C-alpha positions, 0 to 999 in steps of 0.5 A: 910924100913928106910935103903932103904929110906935113900939110896934113899934120898942120891941118890936124894941128889947126883943127885941134887948136880951133876946136879948143878955142872956138868950139866947146860943144862936143858935137862941133866936130861935124861943123869942123869937118864941114869947114875942112870940106870947104877948105879942100874945095877952095884948095882944089879951085886954086890948084885948077886956076894955077894949072890953067893960068900957068899953061896960058903963059907957057903956051903964049911963049911957045907960040911966040917963039915958034912964030918968030923962028919959023915964019920970020926967019925960016928956022926949025922949031928948036934951032939954037940960032933962034934966041926965043928957043931958050925962052920956049924951053924955059917956059915949058919947064916952068909950066911943067913945074907950076902944073905939077906944083898945082896938082900937088 
C-alpha cells in the first residue's frame, strides 16, 4: 500500500507543479484531469504489455525445459537430475513477480 500511496503523492505533486508553471487559467484543472486520464491509460497499456511479455519468456523457458527433460531424457517434469528444472522454476518465479509488478 505504501508504494501506491507514494505514487499517488508524486502524481499530486506533479499536478500542482505543472498547474503553477504552465496553467494560469482557473478552468485549466479540467485540462489537467484529461492529461491524467491519458497518463493512466498509458500506464495500463504498459502494465498489460509487461504482463504479457513476461509470460511469453516464462512459457518459452517452461516448454523448453519440459521438452528436453521429458522427450530427450525421459525424466519427470520436476526431476532434480534435469538441469533445466532450475531454469524452469526460476522462470516461473520471475514471471509471477513480473506479472504482479505489472499489475501493481
